[in-house]
C-alpha positions in Angstrom: 19.2 -44.4 -8.4 21.7 -42.2 -10.0 24.6 -39.8 -9.5 23.5 -36.3 -8.4 26.0 -33.4 -8.2 25.1 -30.5 -6.0 27.1 -27.3 -6.5 26.9 -25.2 -3.3 26.4 -26.2 0.3 24.5 -23.2 1.7 20.9 -23.1 3.1 19.5 -25.3 0.3 22.5 -27.2 -1.1 23.3 -29.1 2.1 19.7 -30.1 2.8 19.3 -31.2 -0.8 22.4 -33.4 -0.6 21.1 -35.0 2.6 17.7 -35.7 1.0 19.2 -37.2 -2.2 21.3 -39.5 -0.1 18.2 -40.6 1.9 16.6 -41.4 -1.4 19.4 -43.7 -2.3 21.4 -41.6 -4.8 25.1 -41.2 -5.1 25.7 -37.6 -4.1 28.7 -35.4 -4.9 28.8 -31.9 -3.4 31.1 -29.2 -4.9 32.1 -26.1 -3.1 35.0 -23.8 -3.1 36.1 -24.9 0.3 35.4 -28.6 -0.1 32.7 -28.5 2.6 29.3 -30.2 2.3 26.9 -32.7 3.8 28.4 -35.6 5.7 26.7 -38.1 3.4 28.1 -36.6 0.2 31.4 -37.1 -1.6 32.9 -33.6 -1.2 35.0 -31.9 -3.9 36.7 -28.5 -3.7 36.3 -26.6 -6.9 35.4 -23.1 -8.2 31.9 -23.0 -9.6 33.2 -20.8 -12.5 35.8 -23.5 -13.5 34.1 -25.6 -16.2 37.0 -28.0 -16.4 36.9 -28.8 -12.7 33.1 -29.0 -12.7 33.1 -31.4 -15.6 35.5 -33.7 -13.8 33.3 -33.7 -10.7 30.2 -34.2 -12.8 31.5 -37.0 -15.0 28.8 -39.6 -15.3 26.2 -37.5 -13.5 22.5 -37.8 -14.1 21.6 -34.5 -12.5 23.5 -31.3 -11.8 22.0 -28.8 -9.3 23.0 -25.1 -9.2 22.6 -24.2 -5.6 25.3 -21.5 -5.5 24.7 -18.3 -3.6 27.4 -15.7 -4.4 27.7 -12.6 -2.1 24.7 -10.3 -2.6 26.7 -7.3 -3.7 28.8 -9.3 -6.2 26.0 -10.8 -8.4 26.9 -8.9 -11.5 30.6 -10.0 -11.2 30.2 -13.6 -9.9 27.1 -15.0 -11.5 27.8 -14.8 -15.2 31.0 -16.9 -15.2 29.5 -19.4 -12.8 26.2 -19.7 -14.7 28.2 -20.2 -17.9 30.4 -22.9 -16.4 27.6 -24.8 -14.9 25.5 -24.7 -18.1 28.5 -25.8 -20.2 29.1 -28.6 -17.7 25.5 -29.8 -18.1 25.9 -29.8 -21.8 29.2 -31.6 -21.9 28.1 -34.3 -19.4 24.5 -34.8 -20.5 23.3 -34.2 -16.9 19.9 -32.6 -16.3 20.5 -29.1 -15.2 18.4 -27.9 -12.3 18.7 -24.2 -11.3 17.7 -22.9 -7.9 16.2 -19.5 -8.7 14.3 -16.8 -6.9 11.6 -14.2 -7.6 13.9 -11.4 -8.5 13.5 -12.3 -12.2 10.0 -10.9 -12.2 10.8 -7.5 -10.7 7.9 -5.5 -9.1 4.5 -7.0 -10.1 0.9 -6.5 -9.2 -1.0 -9.5 -8.0 0.2 -13.1 -7.5 3.4 -14.2 -9.2 3.0 -17.0 -11.7 5.6 -18.7 -13.8 4.3 -17.2 -17.1 5.1 -13.6 -16.0 7.5 -11.7 -18.3 11.1 -11.5 -17.1 12.5 -8.4 -15.4 13.8 -5.6 -17.6 15.0 -3.4 -14.8 16.8 -3.9 -11.6 20.3 -5.3 -11.5 19.5 -8.5 -9.7 16.4 -9.2 -11.7 18.2 -8.8 -15.0 21.0 -11.1 -13.8 18.7 -13.9 -12.8 16.5 -13.4 -15.9 19.5 -13.6 -18.2 20.7 -16.8 -16.5 17.3 -18.5 -17.2 17.1 -17.1 -20.8 20.5 -18.7 -21.6 19.6 -22.0 -20.0 16.2 -22.2 -21.7 17.8 -21.3 -25.1 20.1 -24.3 -24.7 17.2 -26.5 -23.8 15.2 -25.4 -26.8 18.2 -26.0 -29.0 18.4 -29.6 -27.7 21.8 -29.1 -26.0 20.6 -29.6 -22.5 17.6 -30.5 -20.4 16.9 -27.9 -17.8 14.5 -26.3 -15.4 14.5 -23.5 -12.9 12.9 -23.8 -9.4 12.0 -20.4 -7.9 11.2 -19.8 -4.3 10.5 -16.8 -2.0 12.6 -15.9 1.1 13.6 -19.0 3.0 12.7 -20.0 6.5 13.1 -23.2 8.5 15.9 -25.3 10.0 19.3 -24.5 8.5 18.2 -20.9 7.6 20.9 -18.3 7.9 20.6 -14.5 8.5 20.0 -14.1 4.8 16.7 -15.9 5.3 15.5 -13.1 7.6 12.3 -14.8 8.9 13.9 -17.5 11.0 16.6 -15.6 12.8 14.8 -12.2 13.2 11.1 -13.2 13.6 10.6 -16.9 14.4 13.4 -17.6 16.9 13.0 -14.4 18.9 9.2 -14.8 19.0 9.6 -18.4 20.3 11.9 -17.1 23.0 9.5 -14.3 24.1 11.8 -11.6 22.7 11.3 -8.6 20.6 10.8 -9.2 16.8 12.5 -6.9 14.3 11.2 -6.5 10.7 12.5 -4.5 7.8 9.1 -2.9 6.8 5.4 -2.7 7.7 4.9 -5.9 9.7 1.3 -6.3 8.5 2.0 -6.6 4.8 1.3 -10.1 3.5 4.3 -11.9 2.1 5.2 -15.3 0.7 7.7 -17.3 2.7 9.1 -20.6 1.5 10.0 -23.5 3.8 13.6 -24.8 3.2 12.8 -28.5 3.3 10.1 -27.9 0.7 12.7 -26.3 -1.5 15.0 -29.4 -1.3 12.0 -31.7 -2.0 11.0 -29.7 -5.1 14.6 -29.7 -6.5 14.9 -33.4 -6.0 11.6 -34.0 -8.0 12.6 -31.6 -10.7 15.9 -33.4 -11.3 14.3 -36.8 -11.8 10.9 -36.1 -13.4 11.1 -35.1 -17.1 7.7 -33.3 -16.8 9.6 -30.6 -15.0 12.1 -29.9 -17.7 11.9 -27.0 -20.2 10.1 -24.4 -18.0 10.4 -22.7 -14.5 8.4 -23.8 -11.5 7.5 -22.3 -8.1 8.3 -24.2 -4.9 5.0 -25.2 -3.1 4.6 -22.3 -0.7 2.1 -21.4 2.0 -0.4 -18.5 1.4 1.2 -15.1 2.0 1.1 -13.9 5.6 2.5 -11.0 7.5 5.5 -11.0 9.7 3.3 -10.2 12.6 1.1 -13.2 11.9 4.1 -15.4 11.8 5.5 -13.9 15.0 2.3 -14.3 17.0 1.6 -17.8 15.8 5.1 -18.8 16.7 4.8 -17.4 20.2 1.5 -19.2 20.7 3.0 -22.5 19.6 6.1 -22.0 21.8 4.0 -21.0 24.8 5.7 -17.5 24.9 4.2 -14.2 25.5 2.8 -12.2 22.6 5.8 -10.6 20.9 6.5 -6.9 20.5 7.1 -6.2 16.8 9.5 -3.4 15.8 9.9 -2.0 12.3 13.4 -0.9 11.3 13.0 2.6 9.9 14.0 3.0 6.2 16.4 5.8 7.1 18.4 3.4 9.3 18.5 0.8 6.5 19.9 3.5 4.2 22.5 4.6 6.8 23.6 1.0 7.4 24.0 0.6 3.6 26.8 3.2 3.7 29.0 0.6 5.6 27.4 -2.7 5.0 27.2 -4.0 1.4 24.4 -6.4 2.2 22.1 -3.7 3.6 23.0 -1.4 0.7 21.8 -4.0 -1.8 18.5 -4.4 0.0 17.4 -1.0 -1.4 17.0 -2.4 -4.8 14.6 -5.1 -3.6 12.8 -3.0 -1.1 9.6 -3.4 -3.2 9.3 -7.0 -1.9 8.6 -5.7 1.6 6.6 -2.5 0.9 3.6 -4.0 -0.7 1.9 -7.5 -0.9 4.4 -10.1 -2.2 2.2 -13.1 -3.2 3.4 -16.3 -4.9 1.2 -18.8 -6.8 2.7 -22.2 -6.6 -0.4 -24.1 -7.8 1.2 -25.4 -11.0 3.9 -27.5 -9.3 1.4 -28.7 -6.6 -1.1 -29.8 -9.2 1.4 -31.4 -11.5 3.6 -33.3 -9.0 1.3 -33.6 -5.9 3.7 -31.8 -3.5 2.0 -29.5 -1.1 3.7 -27.0 1.3 4.5 -28.2 4.8 1.7 -27.1 7.2 2.4 -23.8 9.0 2.5 -25.1 12.5 4.8 -27.9 11.7 7.1 -25.6 9.7 7.2 -23.0 12.5 8.0 -25.6 15.2 10.8 -27.1 13.2 12.1 -23.6 12.6 12.6 -22.7 16.3 13.4 -26.2 17.6 16.1 -26.8 15.0 17.5 -23.4 14.1 
């Protein structure tokens, strides 16, 4: 058992801290406000403050980057935080596990695999790609041991409105209410179950086979929002849901006053055509499979 430091306590960070505690590790959770899982030692610190992070991570075996800055502030907030966390991993000797996403690939044709080239266009894709380039360069130079764990949009217990599927599709469908989606509800899309993200991160921090490359979280085959809504309603014993697509003109209009909606325009490609994730590499290497759909859906509306 070892000391594991989780930076961030959002959708993933809190669940990861709870899981690591269950596995018998000493868990420290670092957030700006000092919040975190009940089982963790909580420390208030700014993720861009290397000195503060180094104090919190003294003697740590693993450092997890589970930070999630505000969507419209990525170009401002991510570089100093990524730099501080990488420097902290280097100075403490902790394994550095980065929670990533699929923006680093940009628009692609066909299933996404970890060997795809990194994005060269799109602000968010370039930000995430550069974070990984810097971490990998440090790994290859022998200064740090690192890996990046990439997932698609989250759903499941603990999901917030940034996760989209749970609050806008699964929970309304389970209650027999109308379902609202951002694009064609019949386009297949990858959705990653939150507890599977936490389990993948925990493995990556303690198994040296994970270090030195990115991995995809074990994720169910891509399915449409309509399929998810109808299966959820069936499991919950609710009526077949009415599915409504939000017109793009309305998303653009909302973007004039809501920064989050404005930022969605850049990543619209993820919803306008099939968005398919291949997670076979991690499944084959570490033996972790995605949680079965019915189990994941039930947990998503029973424990929102």
